[in-house]
All heavy atoms as an XYZ file, in Angstrom:
811
protein
N      -2.281     25.730     -8.225
C      -3.392     25.911     -7.354
C      -2.928     26.626     -6.105
O      -2.033     26.146     -5.414
C      -3.982     24.536     -7.031
C      -5.155     24.577     -6.126
S      -5.917     22.955     -5.812
C      -5.209     21.865     -6.993
N      -3.504     27.760     -5.823
C      -3.169     28.510     -4.635
C      -4.005     28.028     -3.459
O      -5.091     27.478     -3.642
C      -3.433     30.004     -4.854
C      -2.538     30.631     -5.889
C      -2.859     32.114     -6.043
O      -3.298     32.734     -5.062
O      -2.654     32.638     -7.140
N      -3.499     28.268     -2.248
C      -4.275     27.905     -1.070
C      -3.944     28.847      0.071
O      -2.928     29.511      0.063
C      -4.013     26.454     -0.669
C      -2.629     26.251     -0.122
N      -1.536     26.077     -0.936
C      -2.159     26.196      1.137
C      -0.463     25.907     -0.208
N      -0.805     25.982      1.064
N      -4.871     28.891      1.027
C      -4.612     29.605      2.270
C      -5.374     28.897      3.377
O      -6.349     28.189      3.132
C      -4.994     31.066      2.176
C      -6.473     31.356      2.169
C      -6.734     32.855      2.171
C      -8.221     33.106      2.260
N      -8.544     34.494      2.475
N      -4.901     29.083      4.594
C      -5.565     28.505      5.762
C      -6.130     29.654      6.561
O      -5.424     30.546      6.995
C      -4.556     27.688      6.592
C      -5.199     26.877      7.659
C      -5.929     25.741      7.336
C      -5.087     27.234      8.982
C      -6.541     24.995      8.327
C      -5.696     26.482      9.980
C      -6.424     25.369      9.665
N      -7.453     29.648      6.726
C      -8.131     30.736      7.407
C      -9.284     30.200      8.238
O     -10.089     29.379      7.732
C      -8.653     31.731      6.363
O      -9.432     32.732      6.956
N      -9.375     30.632      9.463
C     -10.481     30.221     10.344
C     -10.621     28.699     10.407
O     -11.714     28.153     10.276
C     -11.782     30.871      9.915
C     -11.751     32.381      9.978
C     -13.035     33.026      9.441
O     -14.065     32.328      9.367
O     -12.980     34.211      9.119
N      -9.505     28.016     10.561
C      -9.447     26.557     10.662
C      -9.961     25.838      9.402
O     -10.460     24.728      9.470
C     -10.247     26.044     11.876
O      -9.676     26.543     13.060
N      -9.866     26.531      8.276
C     -10.287     25.922      6.997
C      -9.218     26.113      5.946
O      -8.688     27.205      5.798
C     -11.594     26.546      6.532
C     -12.747     26.289      7.477
C     -13.992     26.950      7.028
N     -14.509     26.196      5.893
C     -15.458     26.643      5.096
N     -15.983     27.833      5.276
N     -15.891     25.913      4.096
N      -8.942     25.075      5.217
C      -7.998     25.145      4.114
C      -8.785     25.484      2.858
O      -9.698     24.741      2.476
C      -7.257     23.813      3.917
C      -6.201     23.768      2.824
C      -5.067     24.729      3.140
C      -5.675     22.358      2.696
N      -8.477     26.604      2.232
C      -9.203     27.058      1.048
C      -8.316     26.958     -0.175
O      -7.207     27.477     -0.191
C      -9.660     28.503      1.239
C     -10.473     28.764      2.524
C     -10.684     30.262      2.718
C     -11.788     28.038      2.468
N      -8.805     26.250     -1.209
C      -8.062     26.098     -2.455
C      -8.634     27.032     -3.509
O      -9.851     27.160     -3.605
C      -8.153     24.667     -2.973
C      -7.699     23.552     -2.032
C      -7.879     22.200     -2.689
C      -6.277     23.748     -1.609
N      -7.770     27.659     -4.252
C      -8.211     28.508     -5.363
C      -7.719     27.883     -6.657
O      -6.533     27.814     -6.918
C      -7.614     29.908     -5.201
C      -8.234     30.673     -4.086
C      -7.955     32.172     -4.241
N      -8.605     32.905     -3.201
C      -8.023     33.267     -2.052
N      -6.763     32.977     -1.855
N      -8.710     33.930     -1.147
N      -8.664     27.434     -7.462
C      -8.333     26.819     -8.757
C      -8.472     27.861     -9.850
O      -9.376     28.675     -9.847
C      -9.272     25.655     -9.044
C      -9.082     24.485     -8.130
C     -10.052     23.368     -8.456
N      -9.980     22.318     -7.492
C     -10.705     22.257     -6.388
N     -11.578     23.218     -6.131
N     -10.585     21.272     -5.554
N      -7.599     27.751    -10.839
C      -7.717     28.607    -12.015
C      -8.834     28.046    -12.891
O      -9.235     26.878    -12.738
C      -6.403     28.602    -12.823
O      -6.180     27.286    -13.311
C      -5.222     29.071    -11.975
N      -9.361     28.823    -13.842
C     -10.366     28.271    -14.775
C      -9.864     27.015    -15.483
O     -10.639     26.085    -15.703
C     -10.605     29.424    -15.753
C     -10.312     30.650    -14.965
C      -9.150     30.245    -14.060
N      -8.586     26.967    -15.806
C      -8.026     25.797    -16.501
C      -8.052     24.557    -15.580
O      -8.137     23.426    -16.062
C      -6.581     26.061    -16.937
C      -6.442     27.118    -18.003
C      -6.520     28.545    -17.465
O      -6.251     28.780    -16.249
O      -6.876     29.457    -18.230
N      -7.964     24.767    -14.275
C      -8.013     23.644    -13.337
C      -9.458     23.218    -13.057
O      -9.713     22.048    -12.776
C      -7.344     24.043    -12.011
C      -5.860     24.227    -12.125
C      -5.245     24.873    -10.905
O      -5.866     25.766    -10.291
O      -4.109     24.495    -10.579
N     -10.411     24.150    -13.140
C     -11.807     23.840    -12.849
C     -12.521     23.180    -14.017
O     -13.335     22.283    -13.834
C     -12.568     25.135    -12.496
C     -12.336     25.628    -11.109
C     -13.311     26.738    -10.794
N     -13.258     27.863    -11.708
C     -12.541     28.950    -11.515
N     -11.831     29.093    -10.432
N     -12.565     29.939    -12.388
N     -12.271     23.649    -15.230
C     -13.035     23.195    -16.407
C     -13.078     21.679    -16.571
O     -14.147     21.124    -16.741
C     -12.484     23.860    -17.669
C     -12.798     25.334    -17.766
C     -14.271     25.652    -17.840
O     -15.001     24.931    -18.542
O     -14.689     26.613    -17.167
N     -11.947     20.973    -16.543
C     -12.000     19.529    -16.759
C     -12.848     18.819    -15.691
O     -13.442     17.785    -15.961
C     -10.565     19.074    -16.680
C      -9.755     20.291    -16.920
C     -10.571     21.447    -16.443
N     -12.906     19.400    -14.487
C     -13.684     18.777    -13.418
C     -15.162     18.717    -13.781
O     -15.864     17.775    -13.432
C     -13.525     19.557    -12.105
C     -12.136     19.615    -11.487
C     -12.148     20.484    -10.247
C     -11.665     18.221    -11.139
N     -15.641     19.732    -14.469
C     -17.061     19.848    -14.732
C     -17.507     19.342    -16.106
O     -18.621     18.897    -16.270
C     -17.478     21.309    -14.562
C     -17.165     21.906    -13.190
C     -17.490     23.380    -13.169
C     -17.914     21.163    -12.116
N     -16.633     19.401    -17.085
C     -17.022     19.028    -18.448
C     -17.455     17.560    -18.567
O     -18.410     17.263    -19.273
C     -15.885     19.323    -19.415
C     -15.672     20.803    -19.633
C     -14.993     21.067    -20.944
N     -14.589     22.432    -21.071
C     -15.397     23.428    -21.381
N     -16.667     23.204    -21.589
N     -14.956     24.663    -21.465
N     -16.765     16.670    -17.898
C     -17.114     15.259    -18.002
C     -18.515     15.021    -17.453
O     -19.353     14.351    -18.081
C     -16.106     14.395    -17.241
C     -16.460     12.929    -17.285
C     -15.373     12.066    -16.675
N     -15.872     10.725    -16.553
C     -15.507      9.901    -15.611
N     -14.637     10.262    -14.717
N     -16.000      8.683    -15.548
N     -18.800     15.588    -16.297
C     -20.123     15.413    -15.699
C     -21.193     16.049    -16.568
O     -22.251     15.464    -16.804
C     -20.162     16.031    -14.280
C     -19.222     15.256    -13.369
C     -21.564     16.051    -13.724
C     -18.975     15.904    -12.058
N     -20.893     17.201    -17.098
C     -21.818     17.900    -17.972
C     -22.199     17.023    -19.174
O     -23.379     16.881    -19.519
C     -21.133     19.193    -18.461
C     -22.017     20.287    -18.899
C     -21.181     21.542    -19.192
O     -20.084     21.428    -19.778
O     -21.653     22.605    -18.837
N     -21.214     16.401    -19.787
C     -21.444     15.537    -20.939
C     -22.259     14.293    -20.574
O     -23.154     13.895    -21.307
N     -21.939     13.713    -19.420
C     -22.667     12.519    -18.983
C     -24.136     12.846    -18.715
O     -25.039     12.101    -19.114
C     -22.040     11.939    -17.698
C     -20.630     11.445    -17.864
C     -20.545     10.129    -18.583
O     -21.530      9.567    -19.040
N     -19.343      9.627    -18.728
N     -24.397     13.973    -18.061
C     -25.765     14.359    -17.738
C     -26.536     14.709    -19.007
O     -27.699     14.318    -19.189
C     -25.793     15.533    -16.732
C     -27.193     16.119    -16.587
C     -25.242     15.100    -15.386
N     -25.893     15.406    -19.924
C     -26.536     15.758    -21.188
C     -26.922     14.489    -21.959
O     -28.030     14.379    -22.492
C     -25.610     16.638    -22.038
C     -26.307     17.344    -23.165
C     -25.450     18.376    -23.896
N     -24.020     18.310    -23.737
C     -23.307     19.117    -22.941
N     -23.908     20.042    -22.219
N     -21.993     19.014    -22.852
N     -26.050     13.493    -21.951
C     -26.345     12.241    -22.632
C     -27.524     11.527    -21.971
O     -28.408     11.007    -22.660
C     -25.098     11.362    -22.614
O     -25.366     10.137    -23.216
N     -27.547     11.517    -20.657
C     -28.672     10.899    -19.947
C     -29.979     11.614    -20.244
O     -31.012     10.978    -20.502
C     -28.409     10.881    -18.435
C     -29.519     10.303    -17.569
C     -29.810      8.861    -17.939
C     -29.123     10.415    -16.096
N     -29.930     12.926    -20.287
C     -31.134     13.704    -20.593
C     -31.666     13.349    -21.980
O     -32.864     13.131    -22.153
C     -30.822     15.211    -20.528
C     -32.001     16.075    -20.854
C     -31.643     17.566    -20.823
O     -30.479     17.935    -20.668
N     -32.644     18.402    -20.948
N     -30.784     13.232    -22.958
C     -31.192     12.885    -24.305
C     -31.797     11.474    -24.347
O     -32.806     11.238    -25.034
C     -30.005     12.970    -25.258
C     -29.549     14.376    -25.496
C     -28.188     14.457    -26.194
O     -27.547     13.445    -26.440
N     -27.757     15.684    -26.510
N     -31.203     10.569    -23.618
C     -31.736      9.204    -23.588
C     -33.150      9.183    -22.991
O     -34.036      8.500    -23.497
C     -30.804      8.287    -22.791
C     -29.471      8.054    -23.438
S     -28.366      7.105    -22.385
C     -28.889      5.453    -22.868
N     -33.349      9.932    -21.926
C     -34.663      9.974    -21.280
C     -35.692     10.627    -22.188
O     -36.844     10.193    -22.232
C     -34.569     10.709    -19.938
C     -33.756     10.002    -18.853
C     -33.529     10.930    -17.673
C     -34.417      8.699    -18.432
N     -35.272     11.660    -22.911
C     -36.205     12.330    -23.841
C     -36.601     11.432    -24.994
O     -37.717     11.521    -25.523
C     -35.565     13.629    -24.348
C     -35.485     14.710    -23.300
C     -34.639     15.898    -23.735
O     -33.987     15.849    -24.812
O     -34.615     16.894    -22.980
N     -35.694     10.521    -25.417
C     -35.982      9.610    -26.531
C     -36.628      8.315    -26.065
O     -36.894      7.429    -26.874
C     -34.684      9.287    -27.262
C     -34.073     10.452    -28.028
C     -32.914      9.995    -28.900
N     -32.014      9.065    -28.221
C     -30.758      9.335    -27.855
N     -30.243     10.502    -28.105
N     -30.021      8.421    -27.253
N     -36.857      8.184    -24.758
C     -37.412      6.940    -24.213
C     -36.597      5.723    -24.639
O     -37.102      4.759    -25.218
C     -38.881      6.764    -24.613
C     -39.790      7.811    -23.995
O     -39.524      8.187    -22.833
O     -40.743      8.219    -24.665
N     -35.308      5.783    -24.346
C     -34.411      4.680    -24.690
C     -34.679      3.458    -23.819
O     -35.439      3.502    -22.843
C     -32.949      5.123    -24.489
S     -32.433      6.311    -25.738
N     -34.016      2.407    -24.173
C     -34.082      1.141    -23.449
C     -33.644      1.386    -22.008
O     -32.571      1.964    -21.741
C     -33.142      0.152    -24.167
C     -33.083     -1.252    -23.624
C     -34.250     -2.017    -23.522
C     -31.879     -1.796    -23.258
C     -34.170     -3.313    -23.048
C     -31.797     -3.089    -22.784
C     -32.936     -3.843    -22.670
O     -32.883     -5.130    -22.219
N     -34.465      0.989    -21.041
C     -34.211      1.315    -19.629
C     -32.848      0.876    -19.111
O     -32.192      1.643    -18.390
C     -35.333      0.769    -18.746
C     -36.613      1.521    -18.934
N     -37.804      0.880    -19.170
C     -36.889      2.843    -18.953
C     -38.768      1.779    -19.312
N     -38.234      2.971    -19.191
N     -32.382     -0.331    -19.410
C     -31.046     -0.690    -18.940
C     -29.959      0.254    -19.458
O     -28.986      0.531    -18.741
C     -30.853     -2.121    -19.454
C     -32.247     -2.670    -19.501
C     -33.079     -1.517    -19.968
N     -30.120      0.768    -20.665
C     -29.138      1.732    -21.192
C     -29.198      3.028    -20.381
O     -28.159      3.639    -20.083
C     -29.408      2.035    -22.664
C     -29.092      0.843    -23.565
O     -28.387     -0.087    -23.088
O     -29.580      0.829    -24.712
N     -30.420      3.449    -20.034
C     -30.575      4.667    -19.226
C     -29.930      4.465    -17.845
O     -29.274      5.374    -17.319
C     -32.045      5.038    -19.073
C     -32.696      5.471    -20.384
C     -34.187      5.627    -20.284
O     -34.815      5.090    -19.344
O     -34.748      6.295    -21.159
N     -30.134      3.282    -17.278
C     -29.540      2.988    -15.973
C     -28.008      2.985    -16.040
O     -27.352      3.496    -15.138
C     -30.053      1.654    -15.448
C     -31.516      1.635    -15.039
C     -31.964      0.220    -14.717
C     -31.751      2.565    -13.859
N     -27.471      2.425    -17.112
C     -26.008      2.431    -17.297
C     -25.501      3.868    -17.369
O     -24.477      4.217    -16.792
C     -25.607      1.658    -18.538
C     -25.367      0.177    -18.263
C     -24.706     -0.513    -19.431
N     -25.612     -0.695    -20.580
C     -26.553     -1.625    -20.624
N     -26.745     -2.436    -19.610
N     -27.340     -1.742    -21.674
N     -26.238      4.725    -18.090
C     -25.801      6.126    -18.221
C     -25.924      6.842    -16.872
O     -25.058      7.646    -16.527
C     -26.632      6.844    -19.302
C     -26.110      8.230    -19.623
C     -24.683      8.196    -20.163
O     -24.258      7.244    -20.814
N     -23.938      9.249    -19.877
N     -26.998      6.574    -16.141
C     -27.146      7.164    -14.795
C     -25.988      6.731    -13.896
O     -25.433      7.548    -13.149
C     -28.489      6.747    -14.189
N     -25.597      5.477    -13.996
C     -24.441      4.996    -13.229
C     -23.154      5.681    -13.678
O     -22.261      5.929    -12.860
C     -24.315      3.473    -13.332
C     -25.361      2.779    -12.483
O     -25.807      3.305    -11.479
N     -25.749      1.579    -12.887
N     -23.037      6.000    -14.951
C     -21.862      6.718    -15.446
C     -21.813      8.130    -14.856
O     -20.742      8.631    -14.502
C     -21.881      6.798    -16.970
N     -22.978      8.761    -14.703
C     -23.048     10.098    -14.064
C     -22.572      9.982    -12.611
O     -21.767     10.789    -12.142
C     -24.476     10.676    -14.137
C     -24.593     11.942    -13.307
C     -24.871     10.943    -15.589
N     -23.087      8.983    -11.902
C     -22.706      8.785    -10.511
C     -21.203      8.528    -10.396
O     -20.516      9.093     -9.535
C     -23.524      7.627     -9.881
C     -24.988      8.029     -9.771
C     -22.951      7.236     -8.522
C     -25.929      6.880     -9.479
N     -20.664      7.696    -11.273
C     -19.222      7.393    -11.268
C     -18.409      8.648    -11.527
O     -17.362      8.873    -10.889
C     -18.898      6.300    -12.297
N     -18.854      9.491    -12.447
C     -18.150     10.737    -12.750
C     -18.160     11.660    -11.524
O     -17.140     12.283    -11.201
C     -18.779     11.448    -13.940
N     -19.280     11.735    -10.835
C     -19.383     12.559     -9.629
C     -18.450     12.033     -8.537
O     -17.776     12.803     -7.870
C     -20.812     12.608     -9.126
C     -21.778     13.335    -10.035
S     -21.410     15.099    -10.181
C     -21.807     15.644     -8.550
N     -18.409     10.719     -8.380
C     -17.519     10.113     -7.366
C     -16.051     10.385     -7.700
O     -15.251     10.636     -6.808
C     -17.797      8.615     -7.252
C     -19.116      8.328     -6.579
C     -19.485      6.855     -6.613
O     -19.041      6.091     -7.485
N     -20.280      6.434     -5.642
N     -15.719     10.327     -8.981
C     -14.351     10.584     -9.405
C     -13.956     12.033     -9.094
O     -12.858     12.325     -8.624
C     -14.191     10.295    -10.895
C     -12.769     10.360    -11.387
C     -11.847      9.321    -10.756
O     -12.311      8.227    -10.391
O     -10.651      9.601    -10.618
N     -14.890     12.963     -9.345
C     -14.634     14.369     -9.027
C     -14.466     14.544     -7.530
O     -13.549     15.245     -7.075
C     -15.787     15.258     -9.550
C     -15.882     15.189    -11.059
C     -15.630     16.697     -9.066
C     -14.672     15.651    -11.816
N     -15.332     13.913     -6.735
C     -15.226     14.009     -5.282
C     -13.865     13.476     -4.799
O     -13.221     14.107     -3.933
C     -16.367     13.259     -4.607
N     -13.420     12.376     -5.368
C     -12.133     11.820     -5.005
C     -10.996     12.748     -5.381
O     -10.071     12.986     -4.600
C     -11.938     10.438     -5.683
C     -10.625      9.735     -5.393
C     -10.474      9.463     -3.907
C     -10.550      8.450     -6.185
N     -11.069     13.316     -6.580
C     -10.036     14.250     -7.031
C      -9.983     15.476     -6.135
O      -8.884     15.904     -5.702
C     -10.308     14.676     -8.474
C      -9.330     15.677     -9.066
C      -7.909     15.117     -9.094
C      -9.763     16.077    -10.471
N     -11.132     16.035     -5.792
C     -11.174     17.206     -4.925
C     -10.591     16.853     -3.544
O      -9.801     17.608     -2.979
C     -12.604     17.747     -4.808
C     -12.739     18.773     -3.683
C     -13.054     18.340     -6.145
N     -10.991     15.703     -2.995
C     -10.479     15.285     -1.699
C      -8.960     15.094     -1.741
O      -8.246     15.543     -0.822
C     -11.154     13.992     -1.244
N      -8.452     14.485     -2.798
C      -7.012     14.261     -2.905
C      -6.250     15.581     -3.025
O      -5.178     15.743     -2.424
C      -6.694     13.355     -4.112
C      -7.137     11.921     -3.914
S      -6.520     11.162     -2.401
C      -4.773     11.233     -2.661
N      -6.795     16.521     -3.795
C      -6.144     17.836     -3.905
C      -6.104     18.517     -2.526
O      -5.093     19.082     -2.123
C      -6.880     18.733     -4.896
C      -6.701     18.324     -6.322
C      -7.570     19.145     -7.277
O      -8.544     19.773     -6.867
N      -7.230     19.108     -8.539
N      -7.207     18.419     -1.818
C      -7.303     19.046     -0.507
C      -6.330     18.390      0.478
O      -5.609     19.073      1.218
C      -8.735     18.954      0.013
C      -8.990     19.815      1.183
N      -9.342     21.140      1.067
C      -8.946     19.551      2.502
C      -9.494     21.656      2.268
N      -9.270     20.703      3.162
N      -6.307     17.068      0.484
C      -5.419     16.353      1.408
C      -3.951     16.624      1.093
O      -3.157     16.876      2.000
C      -5.712     14.857      1.343
C      -7.087     14.445      1.863
C      -7.339     12.965      1.582
C      -7.230     14.740      3.330
N      -3.612     16.586     -0.167
C      -2.218     16.840     -0.557
C      -1.789     18.242     -0.161
O      -0.723     18.438      0.419
C      -2.053     16.653     -2.085
O      -2.430     15.325     -2.417
C      -0.636     16.919     -2.523
N      -2.635     19.220     -0.469
C      -2.316     20.606     -0.146
C      -2.276     20.794      1.381
O      -1.391     21.478      1.911
C      -3.358     21.560     -0.755
O      -3.371     21.339     -2.179
C      -3.012     23.006     -0.499
N      -3.216     20.182      2.098
C      -3.266     20.309      3.531
C      -2.045     19.733      4.221
O      -1.469     20.351      5.129
N      -1.640     18.552      3.801
C      -0.445     17.945      4.405
C       0.793     18.770      4.089
O       1.618     19.028      4.970
C      -0.285     16.474      3.920
C       1.083     15.914      4.301
C      -1.406     15.609      4.485
N       0.918     19.224      2.860
C       2.037     20.078      2.474
C       2.050     21.354      3.328
O       3.079     21.758      3.831
C       1.923     20.422      0.994
C       3.162     21.114      0.469
O       4.284     20.654      0.778
O       3.023     22.129     -0.249
N       0.899     21.962      3.505
C       0.792     23.182      4.313
C       1.137     22.901      5.776
O       1.830     23.679      6.410
C      -0.623     23.763      4.193
C      -0.782     25.073      4.886
N      -0.358     26.257      4.354
C      -1.337     25.377      6.089
C      -0.631     27.241      5.178
N      -1.246     26.736      6.250
N       0.678     21.753      6.290
C       0.925     21.404      7.693
C       2.409     21.242      7.981
O       2.875     21.584      9.072
C       0.166     20.147      8.055
N       3.153     20.725      7.023
C       4.593     20.488      7.224
C       5.310     21.801      7.532
O       6.204     21.863      8.358
C       5.207     19.796      5.987
C       4.694     18.371      5.900
C       6.722     19.833      6.033
C       5.043     17.662      4.598
N       4.888     22.868      6.853
C       5.597     24.157      6.955
C       4.844     25.194      7.792
O       5.283     26.325      7.863
C       5.850     24.697      5.557
C       6.665     23.775      4.704
C       6.088     23.027      3.693
C       8.021     23.581      4.960
C       6.823     22.148      2.934
C       8.771     22.709      4.200
C       8.163     21.991      3.188
O       8.907     21.113      2.440
N       3.752     24.827      8.415
C       2.905     25.794      9.082
C       3.031     25.720     10.593
O       3.251     24.662     11.161
C       1.436     25.554      8.701
O       0.592     26.384      9.446
N       2.858     26.881     11.228
C       2.791     26.912     12.682
C       1.441     26.445     13.169
O       1.255     26.148     14.343
C       3.079     28.327     13.187
C       4.498     28.774     12.915
C       4.741     30.200     13.367
O       3.884     30.782     14.060
O       5.814     30.735     13.040
N       0.483     26.375     12.271
C      -0.876     25.942     12.597
C      -1.059     24.463     12.262
O      -2.134     24.011     11.906
C      -1.882     26.767     11.797
C      -1.800     28.240     12.051
C      -2.632     29.008     11.047
O      -2.568     28.727      9.850
N      -3.388     29.973     11.525
N      -0.011     23.694     12.424
C       0.022     22.300     11.981
C      -1.154     21.482     12.509
O      -1.826     20.803     11.748
C       1.318     21.667     12.426
C       1.457     20.250     12.003
C       2.870     19.736     12.297
N       2.957     18.397     11.753
C       3.195     17.327     12.473
N       3.402     17.434     13.751
N       3.248     16.153     11.908
N      -1.424     21.544     13.819
C      -2.501     20.734     14.396
C      -3.864     21.115     13.821
O      -4.671     20.242     13.488
C      -2.504     20.864     15.914
C      -1.319     20.202     16.584
C      -1.167     18.728     16.227
O      -2.185     18.001     16.248
O      -0.053     18.293     15.929
N      -4.131     22.405     13.662
C      -5.402     22.846     13.113
C      -5.555     22.397     11.659
O      -6.626     21.946     11.245
C      -5.519     24.369     13.213
N      -4.474     22.488     10.883
C      -4.515     22.051      9.481
C      -4.786     20.560      9.414
O      -5.637     20.106      8.632
C      -3.205     22.417      8.757
C      -3.170     21.790      7.368
C      -3.012     23.910      8.662
N      -4.108     19.791     10.231
C      -4.297     18.340     10.200
C      -5.713     17.941     10.647
O      -6.299     17.007     10.091
C      -3.237     17.622     11.054
C      -1.819     17.701     10.475
C      -0.820     17.066     11.443
C      -1.740     17.040      9.112
N      -6.268     18.647     11.613
C      -7.659     18.374     12.013
C      -8.620     18.633     10.868
O      -9.551     17.889     10.620
C      -8.047     19.207     13.244
C      -7.486     18.696     14.536
C      -7.888     17.258     14.836
O      -9.080     16.926     14.685
O      -7.011     16.465     15.193
N      -8.382     19.727     10.148
C      -9.229     20.066      9.024
C      -9.084     19.027      7.914
O     -10.074     18.611      7.294
C      -8.869     21.475      8.527
C      -9.979     22.171      7.796
C      -9.971     21.867      6.311
O      -8.955     21.425      5.801
O     -11.015     22.084      5.676
N      -7.884     18.560      7.682
C      -7.633     17.526      6.668
C      -8.346     16.231      7.055
O      -8.978     15.572      6.223
C      -6.102     17.305      6.474
C      -5.813     16.024      5.735
C      -5.491     18.500      5.761
N      -8.309     15.873      8.333
C      -9.005     14.674      8.804
C     -10.513     14.817      8.573
O     -11.183     13.842      8.194
C      -8.736     14.440     10.280
C      -7.365     13.886     10.575
C      -7.280     13.478     12.022
C      -6.173     14.244     12.705
N      -6.072     13.973     14.125
N     -11.029     15.992      8.771
C     -12.469     16.223      8.554
C     -12.840     15.989      7.087
O     -13.852     15.359      6.793
C     -12.829     17.656      8.974
O     -14.124     17.981      8.615
N     -12.018     16.459      6.185
C     -12.270     16.260      4.751
C     -12.166     14.787      4.406
O     -12.980     14.259      3.634
C     -11.288     17.107      3.908
C     -11.342     16.714      2.439
C     -11.607     18.582      4.066
N     -11.205     14.114      4.970
C     -11.058     12.680      4.728
C     -12.285     11.909      5.216
O     -12.797     11.030      4.510
C      -9.784     12.153      5.391
C      -9.444     10.666      5.173
C      -9.352     10.351      3.679
C      -8.179     10.315      5.870
N     -12.783     12.244      6.402
C     -13.998     11.605      6.905
C     -15.161     11.815      5.928
O     -15.909     10.888      5.629
C     -14.370     12.178      8.264
C     -13.639     11.552      9.398
C     -14.216     11.997     10.747
N     -13.181     11.843     11.745
C     -12.410     12.823     12.175
N     -12.538     14.036     11.745
N     -11.486     12.558     13.076
N     -15.312     13.046      5.449
C     -16.374     13.353      4.505
C     -16.222     12.557      3.203
O     -17.186     12.038      2.672
C     -16.364     14.858      4.205
O     -17.361     15.179      3.286
N     -14.992     12.461      2.706
C     -14.738     11.730      1.463
C     -15.045     10.239      1.637
O     -15.598      9.606      0.741
C     -13.275     11.935      1.014
N     -14.718      9.685      2.792
C     -14.975      8.273      3.018
C     -16.466      7.951      3.130
O     -16.882      6.869      2.774
C     -14.237      7.789      4.283
C     -12.719      7.731      4.149
C     -12.085      7.391      5.491
C     -12.299      6.724      3.096
N     -17.257      8.887      3.586
C     -18.700      8.699      3.643
C     -19.286      8.584      2.239
O     -20.291      7.927      2.038
C     -19.388      9.885      4.340
C     -19.164      9.896      5.822
C     -19.836     11.096      6.457
C     -19.502     11.195      7.921
N     -20.097     12.383      8.528
N     -18.634      9.186      1.260
C     -19.115      9.165     -0.124
C     -18.763      7.856     -0.824
O     -19.347      7.508     -1.819
C     -18.519     10.332     -0.919
C     -18.860     11.689     -0.381
C     -20.358     11.953     -0.393
O     -21.039     11.601     -1.328
N     -20.855     12.553      0.662
N     -17.761      7.155     -0.307
C     -17.278      5.932     -0.998
C     -18.250      4.794     -0.906
O     -19.114      4.720     -0.134
C     -15.935      5.529     -0.407
């Protein structure tokens, strides 16, 4: 995963191989929920599936935040822009904690 720090923002560039797994799980969970709703399944089952979608989204958010934090701290260690990088990392951490 490549990264750069520009305009006080840490930007990560993922390859298609790094992006695909992030989205496929959510895609499958949503497709399953859609099918359940179309078939008028038992409501508690639909709710469980909806919760699975939410859990998958939270897992992705956590993974993205961890990648960002790890890359940001690594960049800050070797960067002359250390304070700006750390401020940006703190901002991402605040955002991730609001989602928890």
